[in-house]
C-alpha positions as CSV (number, residue, x, y, z in Angstrom):
1,X,43.3,-71.4,-90.4
2,X,45.8,-68.5,-90.3
3,X,44.8,-65.4,-88.3
4,X,42.5,-67.2,-85.9
5,X,43.1,-68.0,-82.2
6,X,41.3,-70.8,-80.4
7,X,40.8,-70.6,-76.7
8,X,40.0,-73.8,-74.8
9,X,39.1,-74.1,-71.2
10,X,41.4,-76.1,-68.9
11,X,40.2,-79.6,-68.3
12,X,38.2,-80.0,-65.1
13,X,37.8,-83.1,-63.1
14,X,38.8,-84.9,-60.0
15,X,37.8,-87.4,-57.4
16,X,35.2,-87.5,-54.6
17,X,37.8,-87.2,-51.9
18,X,37.5,-88.7,-48.4
19,X,35.5,-88.1,-45.3
20,X,38.2,-85.5,-44.3
21,X,37.9,-83.4,-47.5
22,X,35.2,-80.9,-46.7
23,X,36.3,-80.3,-43.1
24,X,39.9,-79.6,-44.2
25,X,38.7,-77.4,-47.0
26,X,36.5,-75.3,-44.7
27,X,39.4,-74.9,-42.3
28,X,41.6,-73.7,-45.1
29,X,39.0,-71.3,-46.6
30,X,38.3,-69.7,-43.2
31,X,42.0,-69.3,-42.7
32,X,42.5,-67.7,-46.0
33,X,39.4,-65.5,-45.6
34,X,40.3,-64.2,-42.1
35,X,37.9,-61.3,-42.4
36,X,34.9,-63.6,-42.0
37,X,35.7,-64.9,-38.5
38,X,36.9,-61.4,-37.6
39,X,33.6,-59.8,-38.6
40,X,31.6,-62.5,-36.8
41,X,33.6,-62.1,-33.6
42,X,32.7,-58.4,-33.5
43,X,29.2,-59.5,-32.3
44,X,29.9,-60.9,-28.8
45,X,26.2,-60.6,-27.8
46,X,25.2,-63.5,-30.0
47,X,25.5,-67.2,-29.2
48,X,25.8,-68.5,-32.8
49,X,28.0,-67.1,-35.6
50,X,27.3,-68.8,-38.9
51,X,29.8,-68.7,-41.8
52,X,28.4,-69.3,-45.3
53,X,31.0,-70.6,-47.8
54,X,30.3,-70.8,-51.5
55,X,32.2,-73.4,-53.5
56,X,33.0,-71.8,-56.8
57,X,33.8,-73.5,-60.1
58,X,37.5,-73.3,-59.2
59,X,37.0,-74.9,-55.8
60,X,38.3,-78.4,-55.0
61,X,36.4,-80.9,-57.2
62,X,36.2,-83.3,-54.2
63,X,34.3,-80.7,-52.2
64,X,31.9,-80.1,-55.1
65,X,31.3,-83.8,-55.5
66,X,30.5,-84.3,-51.9
67,X,28.0,-81.4,-52.0
68,X,25.9,-83.5,-54.4
69,X,23.4,-85.8,-52.8
70,X,24.0,-89.5,-53.3
71,X,25.6,-92.5,-51.8
72,X,28.4,-93.0,-54.3
73,X,30.9,-90.8,-52.4
74,X,32.2,-90.4,-48.8
75,X,30.1,-88.3,-46.5
76,X,32.1,-85.7,-44.4
77,X,33.0,-86.9,-41.0
78,X,36.0,-84.8,-39.9
79,X,34.9,-81.6,-38.3
80,X,36.4,-78.3,-39.5
81,X,38.8,-76.5,-37.2
82,X,36.9,-73.3,-36.7
83,X,38.7,-70.0,-35.9
84,X,37.5,-67.9,-33.0
85,X,34.3,-66.1,-34.0
86,X,32.8,-69.0,-36.1
87,X,30.5,-71.5,-34.5
88,X,28.6,-73.0,-37.4
89,X,29.4,-73.5,-41.1
90,X,27.2,-73.9,-44.2
91,X,28.7,-75.0,-47.6
92,X,26.9,-74.6,-50.9
93,X,28.1,-74.3,-54.5
94,X,27.5,-73.1,-58.0
95,X,27.8,-76.5,-59.9
96,X,26.2,-78.6,-57.2
97,X,22.6,-78.7,-55.9
98,X,23.2,-79.9,-52.3
99,X,24.1,-78.0,-49.2
100,X,26.1,-79.3,-46.2
101,X,26.2,-77.8,-42.8
102,X,28.4,-78.4,-39.7
103,X,26.9,-77.6,-36.2
104,X,28.6,-78.2,-32.9
105,X,27.0,-81.2,-31.2
106,X,25.5,-82.4,-34.5
107,X,28.4,-82.6,-36.8
108,X,28.0,-82.6,-40.6
109,X,24.6,-83.0,-42.0
110,X,22.9,-82.6,-45.4
111,X,20.2,-79.9,-45.4
112,X,16.9,-80.5,-47.2
113,X,17.6,-77.4,-49.3
114,X,18.3,-78.2,-53.0
115,X,19.0,-75.4,-55.5
116,X,16.2,-75.2,-58.1
117,X,15.5,-73.1,-61.1
118,X,11.9,-72.9,-60.0
119,X,12.3,-70.0,-57.6
120,X,14.1,-68.9,-54.4
121,X,14.6,-71.1,-51.4
122,X,12.8,-70.3,-48.2
123,X,13.7,-70.9,-44.6
124,X,11.4,-73.9,-44.5
125,X,13.6,-75.5,-47.2
126,X,16.5,-75.7,-44.7
127,X,15.2,-78.6,-42.6
128,X,16.0,-78.8,-38.9
């Protein structure tokens, strides 16, 4: 129809990635967001410095897929290369319900926390 403009979103899709996907993505994000490790390093009196990374709708589809619980995609195995100032990493996202964490000595693990529309999460939702 003349005089109308139709805007369509760019198609979105991808693959589940490999067991290296999340670790490499975390390494890249912390490199690009260098203020995060810098701010954490400014607190030398603490033993643990946790970085929390939010996967947005424009983040790698493979990362978002791996955040979802389920056995139909690879689980992260490759550790991230953490910059000075960061000791632990948490990864969650907007489109996915699951949360992954990487701790030294433990590696990657899926937390018990699942996003819900039923109310806020509490510290007991995080598991051990």
